[in-house]
FINULUM-913754 format. One record per residue (C-alpha): residue in three letters; x, y, z. Coordinates in nm, 3 decimals. Layout:
{"ALA", {X, Y, Z}}
...
END
This chain:
{"MET", {9.068, 5.726, 7.572}}
{"PRO", {8.933, 6.057, 7.705}}
{"THR", {9.077, 6.396, 7.610}}
{"ILE", {9.176, 6.605, 7.914}}
{"THR", {9.202, 6.983, 7.871}}
{"PRO", {9.320, 7.187, 8.175}}
{"LEU", {9.106, 7.496, 8.236}}
{"GLN", {9.367, 7.647, 8.469}}
{"PRO", {9.733, 7.547, 8.529}}
{"LEU", {9.658, 7.400, 8.873}}
{"PHE", {9.281, 7.373, 8.898}}
{"ALA", {8.989, 7.230, 8.695}}
{"ALA", {8.994, 7.035, 8.370}}
{"ARG", {8.745, 6.948, 8.095}}
{"ILE", {8.714, 6.583, 7.993}}
{"SER", {8.563, 6.493, 7.656}}
{"GLY", {8.534, 6.170, 7.461}}
{"LEU", {8.342, 5.980, 7.730}}
{"ASP", {7.986, 5.853, 7.751}}
{"LEU", {7.889, 5.852, 8.119}}
{"THR", {7.569, 5.658, 8.047}}
{"GLN", {7.798, 5.357, 8.010}}
{"ASP", {8.020, 5.201, 8.278}}
{"LEU", {8.385, 5.295, 8.226}}
{"ASP", {8.646, 5.022, 8.213}}
{"ASP", {8.912, 5.023, 8.485}}
{"ALA", {9.186, 5.174, 8.266}}
{"THR", {8.965, 5.462, 8.149}}
{"PHE", {8.840, 5.532, 8.501}}
{"ALA", {9.200, 5.532, 8.628}}
{"THR", {9.274, 5.811, 8.381}}
{"VAL", {8.972, 6.006, 8.506}}
{"ARG", {9.070, 5.949, 8.869}}
{"ASP", {9.427, 6.069, 8.804}}
{"ALA", {9.287, 6.385, 8.645}}
{"PHE", {9.064, 6.439, 8.948}}
{"GLU", {9.361, 6.403, 9.184}}
{"ARG", {9.559, 6.654, 8.980}}
{"TYR", {9.295, 6.918, 8.899}}
{"SER", {9.041, 6.872, 9.185}}
{"VAL", {8.741, 6.964, 8.966}}
{"LEU", {8.638, 6.789, 8.642}}
{"VAL", {8.385, 6.911, 8.385}}
{"PHE", {8.215, 6.660, 8.151}}
{"PRO", {8.033, 6.865, 7.883}}
{"GLY", {7.742, 6.733, 7.677}}
{"GLN", {7.640, 6.450, 7.910}}
{"THR", {7.272, 6.347, 7.944}}
{"ILE", {7.256, 6.100, 8.231}}
{"THR", {7.000, 5.981, 8.482}}
{"ASP", {7.030, 6.026, 8.857}}
{"GLY", {7.111, 5.658, 8.893}}
{"GLN", {7.388, 5.676, 8.632}}
{"GLN", {7.540, 5.977, 8.809}}
{"VAL", {7.530, 5.797, 9.143}}
{"ARG", {7.697, 5.488, 8.997}}
{"PHE", {7.971, 5.697, 8.841}}
{"SER", {8.022, 5.902, 9.159}}
{"GLU", {8.042, 5.591, 9.378}}
{"ARG", {8.356, 5.481, 9.194}}
{"PHE", {8.539, 5.773, 9.360}}
{"GLY", {8.441, 5.657, 9.709}}
{"GLN", {8.150, 5.634, 9.949}}
{"LEU", {7.885, 5.900, 9.893}}
{"GLU", {7.765, 6.105, 10.188}}
{"ALA", {7.425, 6.263, 10.247}}
{"THR", {7.439, 6.640, 10.308}}
{"ARG", {7.183, 6.797, 10.538}}
{"ALA", {6.989, 7.085, 10.386}}
{"GLY", {6.795, 7.355, 10.563}}
{"ALA", {7.068, 7.488, 10.795}}
{"ASN", {6.979, 7.844, 10.695}}
{"GLY", {6.602, 7.801, 10.720}}
{"ALA", {6.325, 8.024, 10.851}}
{"GLY", {6.442, 8.259, 11.123}}
{"SER", {6.806, 8.263, 11.020}}
{"LYS", {6.978, 8.599, 11.006}}
{"LEU", {7.210, 8.725, 10.733}}
{"ILE", {7.428, 9.015, 10.846}}
{"VAL", {7.566, 9.206, 10.547}}
{"PRO", {7.830, 9.482, 10.567}}
{"VAL", {7.742, 9.821, 10.420}}
{"PHE", {8.037, 9.996, 10.259}}
{"ASN", {7.864, 10.291, 10.086}}
{"ASP", {7.632, 10.570, 10.197}}
{"GLY", {7.283, 10.525, 10.055}}
{"ALA", {7.341, 10.159, 9.971}}
{"LEU", {7.042, 9.963, 9.838}}
{"LEU", {6.939, 9.602, 9.903}}
{"SER", {6.821, 9.332, 9.664}}
{"ALA", {6.738, 8.965, 9.732}}
{"ALA", {6.736, 8.703, 9.456}}
{"ASP", {6.910, 8.393, 9.319}}
{"GLY", {6.766, 8.129, 9.553}}
{"HIS", {6.983, 7.829, 9.644}}
{"ALA", {6.859, 7.510, 9.804}}
{"LEU", {7.212, 7.411, 9.905}}
{"GLN", {7.556, 7.569, 9.890}}
{"GLY", {7.858, 7.660, 10.097}}
{"GLU", {8.025, 7.324, 10.168}}
{"GLY", {8.353, 7.408, 9.999}}
{"GLU", {8.164, 7.591, 9.727}}
{"ILE", {8.380, 7.647, 9.419}}
{"CYS", {8.320, 7.894, 9.135}}
{"GLY", {7.962, 7.969, 9.241}}
{"THR", {7.852, 7.603, 9.246}}
{"ALA", {7.516, 7.550, 9.421}}
{"ILE", {7.171, 7.395, 9.377}}
{"GLU", {6.958, 7.668, 9.218}}
{"CYS", {6.584, 7.674, 9.293}}
{"PRO", {6.276, 7.902, 9.281}}
{"MET", {6.206, 8.055, 9.620}}
{"GLU", {5.951, 8.275, 9.796}}
{"MET", {6.105, 8.484, 10.072}}
{"THR", {5.973, 8.689, 10.361}}
{"LEU", {6.240, 8.928, 10.486}}
{"ARG", {6.270, 9.169, 10.776}}
{"VAL", {6.549, 9.425, 10.745}}
{"GLU", {6.721, 9.595, 11.039}}
{"LEU", {7.018, 9.835, 11.047}}
{"ILE", {7.297, 9.750, 11.295}}
{"LYS", {7.525, 10.051, 11.340}}
{"GLY", {7.891, 10.007, 11.433}}
{"ALA", {7.914, 9.637, 11.341}}
{"HIS", {8.233, 9.689, 11.132}}
{"LEU", {8.200, 9.367, 10.934}}
{"GLU", {8.445, 9.278, 10.656}}
{"ALA", {8.216, 9.017, 10.495}}
{"PRO", {7.869, 8.867, 10.544}}
{"GLU", {7.797, 8.656, 10.853}}
{"ILE", {7.505, 8.418, 10.909}}
{"LEU", {7.326, 8.327, 11.233}}
{"THR", {7.136, 8.003, 11.178}}
{"THR", {6.836, 7.842, 11.341}}
{"ASP", {6.966, 7.490, 11.277}}
{"THR", {6.983, 7.319, 11.619}}
{"PHE", {7.173, 7.004, 11.520}}
{"PRO", {7.410, 6.926, 11.677}}
{"ALA", {7.444, 7.265, 11.853}}
{"PRO", {7.113, 7.361, 12.021}}
{"GLU", {7.200, 7.731, 12.010}}
{"GLY", {7.256, 7.732, 11.632}}
{"TYR", {7.559, 7.853, 11.443}}
{"ARG", {7.742, 8.171, 11.357}}
{"ILE", {7.886, 8.126, 11.010}}
{"PHE", {8.177, 8.336, 10.881}}
{"THR", {8.219, 8.372, 10.507}}
{"GLY", {8.518, 8.420, 10.281}}
{"ILE", {8.530, 8.529, 9.918}}
{"GLY", {8.858, 8.520, 9.728}}
{"PRO", {9.032, 8.449, 9.396}}
{"ASP", {9.052, 8.079, 9.484}}
{"LEU", {8.914, 7.834, 9.740}}
{"MET", {9.225, 7.843, 9.960}}
{"GLU", {9.225, 8.224, 9.987}}
{"ALA", {8.852, 8.225, 10.060}}
{"ALA", {8.899, 7.967, 10.336}}
{"ARG", {9.182, 8.171, 10.486}}
{"ALA", {8.964, 8.484, 10.486}}
{"ALA", {8.676, 8.307, 10.660}}
{"THR", {8.912, 8.155, 10.918}}
{"ARG", {9.078, 8.489, 10.984}}
{"ARG", {8.742, 8.654, 11.048}}
{"CYS", {8.621, 8.393, 11.297}}
{"ILE", {8.928, 8.374, 11.523}}
{"ALA", {8.931, 8.730, 11.662}}
{"PRO", {8.563, 8.730, 11.776}}
{"LEU", {8.615, 8.393, 11.946}}
{"ALA", {8.925, 8.522, 12.125}}
{"ARG", {8.745, 8.833, 12.249}}
{"ALA", {8.437, 8.638, 12.357}}
{"GLN", {8.637, 8.379, 12.551}}
{"GLY", {8.912, 8.609, 12.681}}
{"ILE", {9.184, 8.383, 12.541}}
{"THR", {9.507, 8.582, 12.510}}
{"GLU", {9.697, 8.323, 12.309}}
{"LEU", {9.412, 8.292, 12.063}}
{"GLU", {9.407, 8.671, 12.026}}
{"ALA", {9.776, 8.662, 11.936}}
{"HIS", {9.704, 8.393, 11.679}}
{"ALA", {9.418, 8.601, 11.537}}
{"LEU", {9.638, 8.908, 11.500}}
{"THR", {9.903, 8.695, 11.331}}
{"THR", {9.649, 8.552, 11.089}}
{"ILE", {9.515, 8.897, 11.004}}
{"GLY", {9.863, 9.045, 10.963}}
{"THR", {9.983, 8.758, 10.746}}
{"ALA", {9.677, 8.788, 10.521}}
{"LYS", {9.747, 9.160, 10.479}}
{"LEU", {10.113, 9.114, 10.384}}
{"GLN", {10.189, 9.243, 10.035}}
{"ARG", {9.842, 9.400, 10.025}}
{"GLU", {9.800, 9.655, 10.303}}
{"PRO", {10.058, 9.880, 10.473}}
{"ASP", {9.941, 9.807, 10.830}}
{"ALA", {10.015, 9.433, 10.807}}
{"MET", {10.331, 9.446, 11.018}}
{"SER", {10.155, 9.632, 11.299}}
{"TYR", {9.918, 9.337, 11.347}}
{"LEU", {10.211, 9.095, 11.360}}
{"GLU", {10.407, 9.314, 11.600}}
{"ARG", {10.108, 9.346, 11.834}}
{"GLY", {10.053, 8.970, 11.815}}
{"LEU", {10.417, 8.915, 11.909}}
{"GLU", {10.385, 9.146, 12.210}}
{"ILE", {10.084, 8.950, 12.336}}
{"ALA", {10.249, 8.613, 12.273}}
{"LEU", {10.569, 8.715, 12.454}}
{"ALA", {10.374, 8.853, 12.748}}
{"ALA", {10.177, 8.527, 12.770}}
{"ASN", {10.496, 8.319, 12.734}}
{"SER", {10.331, 8.150, 12.436}}
{"PRO", {10.506, 7.932, 12.174}}
{"GLU", {10.298, 8.123, 11.917}}
{"ALA", {10.580, 8.382, 11.931}}
{"ALA", {10.806, 8.164, 11.714}}
{"THR", {10.547, 8.142, 11.436}}
{"ILE", {10.487, 8.517, 11.454}}
{"LEU", {10.861, 8.581, 11.416}}
{"ILE", {10.862, 8.372, 11.097}}
{"ASN", {10.574, 8.579, 10.960}}
{"LEU", {10.753, 8.899, 11.057}}
{"ALA", {11.055, 8.770, 10.863}}
{"VAL", {10.835, 8.722, 10.557}}
{"GLY", {10.709, 9.077, 10.607}}
{"ALA", {11.068, 9.203, 10.623}}
{"PHE", {11.134, 9.036, 10.286}}
{"PHE", {10.834, 9.204, 10.126}}
{"GLY", {10.964, 9.529, 10.274}}
{"GLY", {11.295, 9.477, 10.096}}
{"ASP", {11.513, 9.410, 10.402}}
{"VAL", {11.692, 9.075, 10.366}}
{"ARG", {11.922, 9.142, 10.663}}
{"ARG", {11.626, 9.192, 10.896}}
{"GLU", {11.453, 8.889, 10.744}}
{"ASP", {11.757, 8.678, 10.830}}
{"GLU", {11.770, 8.813, 11.187}}
{"LEU", {11.403, 8.733, 11.243}}
{"PHE", {11.440, 8.377, 11.113}}
{"GLY", {11.728, 8.338, 11.359}}
{"GLU", {11.513, 8.470, 11.644}}
{"ALA", {11.231, 8.234, 11.542}}
{"TYR", {11.471, 7.941, 11.558}}
{"LEU", {11.583, 8.033, 11.911}}
{"MET", {11.224, 8.090, 12.024}}
{"ALA", {11.109, 7.755, 11.884}}
{"GLU", {11.408, 7.587, 12.050}}
{"ARG", {11.314, 7.744, 12.382}}
{"PHE", {10.960, 7.602, 12.366}}
{"GLY", {11.062, 7.269, 12.217}}
{"ASP", {10.851, 7.341, 11.907}}
{"LEU", {11.020, 7.102, 11.664}}
{"ASP", {10.797, 7.183, 11.365}}
{"THR", {10.862, 7.558, 11.382}}
{"LEU", {11.228, 7.490, 11.461}}
{"ARG", {11.264, 7.295, 11.136}}
{"PHE", {11.064, 7.547, 10.936}}
{"SER", {11.274, 7.844, 11.052}}
{"ARG", {11.593, 7.649, 10.978}}
{"GLY", {11.470, 7.571, 10.627}}
{"ASP", {11.363, 7.930, 10.565}}
{"ARG", {11.699, 8.066, 10.678}}
{"ILE", {11.886, 7.872, 10.407}}
{"TRP", {11.749, 8.130, 10.162}}
{"THR", {11.859, 8.436, 10.358}}
{"ARG", {12.208, 8.302, 10.431}}
{"TRP", {12.252, 8.234, 10.058}}
{"ALA", {12.114, 8.575, 9.956}}
{"LEU", {12.343, 8.747, 10.209}}
{"GLY", {12.646, 8.581, 10.051}}
{"HIS", {12.718, 8.313, 10.313}}
{"TRP", {12.738, 8.040, 10.051}}
{"ASP", {12.932, 7.776, 10.245}}
{"GLU", {12.693, 7.800, 10.539}}
{"ALA", {12.387, 7.793, 10.312}}
{"GLY", {12.527, 7.494, 10.122}}
{"ARG", {12.589, 7.292, 10.438}}
{"ALA", {12.243, 7.378, 10.570}}
{"ALA", {12.081, 7.278, 10.240}}
{"ASP", {12.268, 6.945, 10.238}}
{"GLU", {12.156, 6.867, 10.593}}
{"PHE", {11.796, 6.973, 10.530}}
{"ILE", {11.766, 6.770, 10.208}}
{"ALA", {11.920, 6.463, 10.375}}
{"GLU", {11.661, 6.484, 10.655}}
{"CYS", {11.381, 6.499, 10.397}}
{"ALA", {11.468, 6.150, 10.276}}
{"ALA", {11.320, 6.013, 10.599}}
{"SER", {11.087, 6.300, 10.685}}
{"PRO", {10.960, 6.500, 10.382}}
{"HIS", {10.913, 6.874, 10.424}}
{"TYR", {10.745, 7.159, 10.237}}
{"LEU", {11.075, 7.351, 10.211}}
{"GLU", {11.277, 7.075, 10.044}}
{"ALA", {11.203, 7.224, 9.702}}
{"SER", {11.345, 7.560, 9.811}}
{"ALA", {11.655, 7.398, 9.963}}
{"ARG", {11.718, 7.211, 9.636}}
{"GLU", {11.677, 7.528, 9.429}}
{"ILE", {11.944, 7.699, 9.638}}
{"ARG", {12.177, 7.399, 9.625}}
{"ALA", {12.129, 7.381, 9.248}}
{"TYR", {12.230, 7.747, 9.219}}
{"LEU", {12.542, 7.688, 9.430}}
{"ARG", {12.638, 7.373, 9.241}}
{"LEU", {12.602, 7.547, 8.905}}
{"ALA", {12.802, 7.847, 9.024}}
{"ARG", {13.081, 7.615, 9.140}}
{"GLY", {13.098, 7.399, 8.828}}
{"ASP", {12.887, 7.096, 8.928}}
{"ARG", {12.656, 7.105, 8.627}}
{"ASP", {12.522, 6.751, 8.665}}
{"GLY", {12.445, 6.797, 9.033}}
{"ALA", {12.276, 7.130, 8.959}}
{"LEU", {12.059, 6.975, 8.689}}
{"ASP", {11.952, 6.693, 8.924}}
{"ASP", {11.852, 6.941, 9.193}}
{"TYR", {11.663, 7.169, 8.952}}
{"ARG", {11.463, 6.877, 8.818}}
{"ARG", {11.387, 6.734, 9.162}}
{"SER", {11.293, 7.073, 9.311}}
{"LEU", {11.045, 7.137, 9.031}}
{"GLU", {10.902, 6.788, 9.067}}
{"LEU", {10.843, 6.854, 9.438}}
{"ALA", {10.692, 7.195, 9.368}}
{"ARG", {10.443, 7.045, 9.124}}
{"GLN", {10.345, 6.782, 9.380}}
{"ILE", {10.279, 7.045, 9.647}}
{"LYS", {10.055, 7.249, 9.413}}
{"ASP", {10.119, 7.569, 9.607}}
{"LEU", {10.183, 7.888, 9.411}}
{"GLN", {10.439, 8.002, 9.668}}
{"THR", {10.644, 7.693, 9.589}}
{"LEU", {10.565, 7.632, 9.222}}
{"LEU", {10.634, 7.984, 9.096}}
{"PRO", {10.987, 8.012, 9.241}}
{"GLY", {11.052, 7.657, 9.122}}
{"LEU", {10.956, 7.744, 8.764}}
{"VAL", {11.155, 8.067, 8.759}}
{"GLN", {11.467, 7.929, 8.927}}
{"SER", {11.465, 7.617, 8.709}}
{"ALA", {11.416, 7.823, 8.393}}
{"ARG", {11.714, 8.038, 8.487}}
{"GLY", {11.931, 7.738, 8.572}}
{"LEU", {11.840, 7.539, 8.261}}
{"ALA", {11.912, 7.842, 8.043}}
{"LEU", {12.261, 7.870, 8.192}}
{"LEU", {12.303, 7.496, 8.135}}
{"GLY", {12.225, 7.548, 7.765}}
{"LYS", {11.884, 7.378, 7.771}}
{"ILE", {11.711, 7.672, 7.605}}
{"ASP", {11.392, 7.506, 7.480}}
{"GLU", {11.317, 7.354, 7.819}}
{"ALA", {11.399, 7.681, 7.994}}
{"GLN", {11.169, 7.874, 7.760}}
{"ALA", {10.881, 7.637, 7.830}}
{"LEU", {10.920, 7.677, 8.207}}
{"ALA", {10.955, 8.054, 8.181}}
{"ARG", {10.640, 8.080, 7.968}}
{"GLU", {10.453, 7.865, 8.219}}
{"ALA", {10.564, 8.101, 8.497}}
{"ILE", {10.458, 8.408, 8.295}}
{"GLU", {10.115, 8.256, 8.233}}
{"LEU", {10.079, 8.168, 8.601}}
{"VAL", {10.175, 8.518, 8.717}}
{"GLY", {9.928, 8.662, 8.468}}
{"GLU", {9.658, 8.520, 8.695}}
{"HIS", {9.835, 8.630, 9.016}}
{"VAL", {9.995, 8.966, 8.930}}
{"GLU", {10.084, 9.033, 9.294}}
{"ASN", {10.369, 8.786, 9.241}}
{"GLY", {10.512, 8.960, 8.934}}
{"PHE", {10.813, 9.087, 9.131}}
{"ILE", {10.957, 8.733, 9.130}}
{"PHE", {11.089, 8.780, 8.779}}
{"TRP", {11.396, 8.957, 8.912}}
{"MET", {11.523, 8.598, 8.934}}
{"LEU", {11.466, 8.542, 8.561}}
{"ASN", {11.592, 8.877, 8.429}}
{"PRO", {11.955, 8.759, 8.386}}
{"VAL", {11.846, 8.510, 8.117}}
{"ALA", {11.522, 8.671, 7.989}}
{"ARG", {11.692, 8.822, 7.684}}
{"GLN", {11.865, 8.492, 7.606}}
{"LEU", {11.523, 8.322, 7.616}}
{"GLY", {11.366, 8.591, 7.397}}
{"LEU", {11.121, 8.682, 7.674}}
{"ARG", {11.241, 9.018, 7.809}}
{"GLN", {10.934, 9.209, 7.685}}
{"GLN", {10.691, 8.944, 7.810}}
{"VAL", {10.860, 8.953, 8.150}}
{"ARG", {10.841, 9.330, 8.159}}
{"ASP", {10.471, 9.327, 8.070}}
{"VAL", {10.400, 9.105, 8.372}}
{"VAL", {10.624, 9.298, 8.613}}
{"VAL", {10.460, 9.631, 8.523}}
{"ARG", {10.124, 9.495, 8.641}}
{"ALA", {10.256, 9.393, 8.985}}
{"PRO", {10.174, 9.610, 9.288}}
{"GLU", {10.435, 9.868, 9.380}}
{"GLY", {10.707, 9.749, 9.617}}
{"PRO", {11.083, 9.722, 9.665}}
{"TRP", {11.115, 9.395, 9.471}}
{"LYS", {10.904, 9.519, 9.181}}
{"GLU", {11.148, 9.810, 9.154}}
{"VAL", {11.436, 9.565, 9.120}}
{"ALA", {11.250, 9.343, 8.875}}
{"LEU", {11.152, 9.638, 8.657}}
{"ALA", {11.509, 9.770, 8.642}}
{"GLY", {11.632, 9.431, 8.522}}
{"ALA", {11.345, 9.390, 8.276}}
{"ASP", {11.441, 9.729, 8.129}}
{"GLY", {11.800, 9.609, 8.088}}
{"ASP", {11.930, 9.853, 8.351}}
{"PHE", {12.126, 9.596, 8.549}}
{"SER", {12.351, 9.857, 8.710}}
{"ARG", {12.046, 10.009, 8.878}}
{"ALA", {11.917, 9.662, 8.967}}
{"ALA", {12.253, 9.583, 9.130}}
{"ASP", {12.244, 9.903, 9.334}}
{"LEU", {11.891, 9.818, 9.450}}
{"PHE", {11.997, 9.466, 9.547}}
{"ALA", {12.286, 9.616, 9.746}}
{"ALA", {12.043, 9.844, 9.930}}
{"ARG", {11.826, 9.547, 10.016}}
{"GLY", {12.118, 9.348, 10.157}}
{"ALA", {12.137, 9.080, 9.886}}
{"PRO", {12.497, 9.062, 9.753}}
{"THR", {12.434, 8.727, 9.580}}
{"PHE", {12.182, 8.888, 9.346}}
{"GLU", {12.378, 9.212, 9.331}}
{"ALA", {12.679, 9.027, 9.189}}
{"GLU", {12.475, 8.855, 8.920}}
{"ALA", {12.315, 9.185, 8.822}}
{"ARG", {12.660, 9.349, 8.796}}
{"LEU", {12.780, 9.064, 8.575}}
{"CYS", {12.480, 9.120, 8.346}}
{"ALA", {12.540, 9.496, 8.353}}
{"ALA", {12.903, 9.446, 8.247}}
{"GLU", {12.799, 9.230, 7.952}}
{"GLU", {12.545, 9.482, 7.827}}
{"LEU", {12.781, 9.779, 7.880}}
{"PHE", {13.055, 9.604, 7.684}}
{"GLU", {12.809, 9.542, 7.401}}
{"VAL", {12.740, 9.916, 7.360}}
{"GLY", {13.107, 10.012, 7.383}}
{"GLN", {13.111, 10.144, 7.741}}
{"ARG", {13.420, 9.948, 7.840}}
{"ALA", {13.523, 10.151, 8.144}}
{"GLU", {13.178, 10.134, 8.301}}
{"GLY", {13.147, 9.765, 8.214}}
{"GLU", {13.486, 9.681, 8.365}}
{"SER", {13.394, 9.864, 8.684}}
{"GLU", {13.078, 9.653, 8.722}}
{"LEU", {13.263, 9.334, 8.633}}
{"GLN", {13.537, 9.385, 8.891}}
{"LYS", {13.276, 9.429, 9.164}}
{"ALA", {13.107, 9.107, 9.058}}
{"LEU", {13.435, 8.915, 9.039}}
{"ALA", {13.537, 9.035, 9.386}}
{"PHE", {13.223, 8.874, 9.527}}
{"TYR", {13.253, 8.555, 9.323}}
{"ARG", {13.615, 8.504, 9.424}}
{"LYS", {13.513, 8.543, 9.787}}
{"VAL", {13.245, 8.271, 9.764}}
{"GLY", {13.433, 8.040, 9.527}}
{"ALA", {13.193, 8.070, 9.232}}
{"THR", {13.435, 7.923, 8.978}}
{"SER", {13.189, 7.919, 8.688}}
{"TYR", {13.109, 8.287, 8.725}}
{"ILE", {13.476, 8.374, 8.772}}
{"GLN", {13.558, 8.199, 8.443}}
{"LEU", {13.263, 8.368, 8.273}}
{"GLY", {13.366, 8.712, 8.399}}
{"GLU", {13.731, 8.669, 8.302}}
{"ALA", {13.631, 8.548, 7.955}}
{"LEU", {13.402, 8.847, 7.917}}
{"LEU", {13.683, 9.080, 8.018}}
{"ALA", {13.924, 8.921, 7.770}}
{"ALA", {13.671, 8.935, 7.486}}
{"SER", {13.609, 9.305, 7.542}}
{"ALA", {13.977, 9.399, 7.537}}
END
């Protein structure tokens, strides 16, 4: 059987132990096909095969299609942005074909003789190269191609899409499309550039003025922006407004999405009974109509079940949520799933399994440091897992922001400061857990008065929401420190 070695956690694998000059039996090919479905790109090193053998092997994956070459032939124009004064130009690295979902620089290399004419276009304000083609099939006027370059194929596709929408909206005078373009630009800038919210706010103004259902989607993106800005209360308000806006326009998809998103904010704000009921309803609906947010709803329900003594139910939800997250293969779903499950399994006493998930999350964030702030969720059990320093090393590399500040305080063991920061961000659920951790560490160093003060604040919250497991834990901690 072949040996499959992942090259990245979610993308690309190397397969060895096969001879592709020979036809593979059905069982072996099924293994290869499963690997392709999971990793999208497969590398077979050391193969020497003929064109016919490659075609036969490729045809087992499905019907092959002929790709037209020459779209960027003689007379095509490449418009390249200039970002520096005195910039120079070079032309090399000829490709006979590329660009159809190109991954990791894949293309057909070839020798090439070129005749170029260079012109300077002032005031173009391009973000990335654009191409004007002479290919007249099927569009007689040719094509304007927008490009995207990013850390992965999805981000590159988003960048190219974002760049093409705004020019189309301006050219056609389509107000609703302009609102969508501003939303796309603003969403892409979230967590990266400080002006992101201004694009979303302007898009919302246009959508509201045009009485467009796009307003509901923009409100959801504004809610996400409020989270990145450290304002959970405002995030919750915006999800509520998105729900009402989607209801007004009869937009059932956005209605369901906003309802699923708001489970998180209601839980974070301390409305546990409401969040629990909403999670139950959402998960029940997913049995007949699956949804992207089911994994998140299960993570929250698992947390609530564990906090209220339902250990078996919590374990079921943690396992199912992670299973769903792995199926989706989206970092925004998988990373929270790994971190939340690692935390929950640690509290359930399954240390080895929790360590494995936490290490997987740390490795994944190492490739996407902008998400390092998420480890504020893992900090309460990082020391128990022997991973506090590794967590801190990842958090330090994350971009500055309100959630990095919280994560770094917890990674440093300063849970009192983390709790105060959670309080400022309107997240009493996480504040209480941080105060419980602060009490434990203060008791350990003999600061009983300070520890008891933190513990009483945590217990006040847990009694309010009926978190019996945490109440018992806090009371046992208080008795042990006496």
